[in-house]
N, C-alpha and C positions, 0 to 999 in steps of 0.2 A: 532505679535502683539505689540504695544508698550509697554502693562504692563509685556510681557512676558520676563522673564531673557534671555539675552545670554547664551547659554552653554558655559561652560569653555573647557579646551582644554582636561580635563580629560573626561568629561562627551562626547565628539565627538568621542574619542577613544573607546567607549563601543560600542557592539553591539547594532543595532537598530530593533525594532519590526517592522516584515514584515507585513504591511496590504496591500495584493494585492489578486485580485480575481482568481490570480493564486494557491491561498492556500486553497480556498474553496473546501471542499468536495463531489465529486460528485459520483454518481453509476457508476461504471466500468461494475459491472455484477451481476445479479440477476436471481435466477430461485426459484421454488417451488416444483420442484422435490421433490421424497422421498430422494434422496441422494445430495440434495443441500448443506446441512451442512459439508459434507465431502468434496465436489467438492470446496467450500467455504473456507475450510481451506488451500485445496492444492495451491491454486490462491495466498491465503494470504501469504503461505509461500514462493512462488515463487517470489513474489514482495517483500516482507520483507528481503528475503537474497540477494537482489539485491538494497535494499538501499530505497525501495520507500515505503514510510507510510501507511499505511492501517487502516481502519476502518470496521470490520464485524459487520453489522446490521441484528440482528434476534436472536431469541432464542430457544433453543432446544424443551421446552416445547410448542412452538408455531410453530413447523415444518412445518405445513402445511400452514402458511403464506409465507413461503419462508425466503430466507437469500439473503443479497447484501454485495458485497465489494464494498468498496468506497476508493476512491485514490483523491489525491490534483488534481485540474482541469489540473495546468502545467504539470503534468505527467502521463497524460492519454493515448499520443501516446507512450511515453517509455513503459508504463505497458502493452498495448495492444501487444506491439512487442515481448515483455519479455513472455507472456502468448502463442503467436502464436508461438515462438521458443521451449518453452517447450513441446507443444502438439505435434509438427513435431517430436522433439527427442524420444517422446513415454516413455513408462515404463522402457526399457532398461536402457536409459539416467537417469532415475531416481535411478535406481537400481545401477549402476556405480558409481552415485555420493554418494550414502550412504555408499558404500563398501569404496569409497576413503575416505570419512570423517572419517569412523569409523578405518580406518588404520593410520591416522593422529595421533588418540588419543594414 
C-alpha cells in the first residue's frame, strides 16, 4: 500500500515470518487406550529426533479422554513414513539405538 514504507536492504535480509497452511498443526495420531500416553510419547520421540516438531495434546489426569500427537500439515507424509519405519524395525532396533547412544557418551 502507498502508506507502507519500502523495506530497506537490512530488513530484506532478515528472516521472514512464514504464514502458510503447511505450518498448521494437524492430528497425526490419537488414541484413548489405557497406554495411549506411553505410545504418544514414543511417537513424539521418533518424530522429534528426526526434526519434525510435535505437539502432544492430552493430560495424564484425563487419560480416559485420550492423547493426540499433532504435527505441521506439511510434515504429515514424512511423519507417517518415519512411524511406519520405526514400527517395522521393531523393539530390537530401539534397543540397538539406545545402546549406540549410550556408547557415544
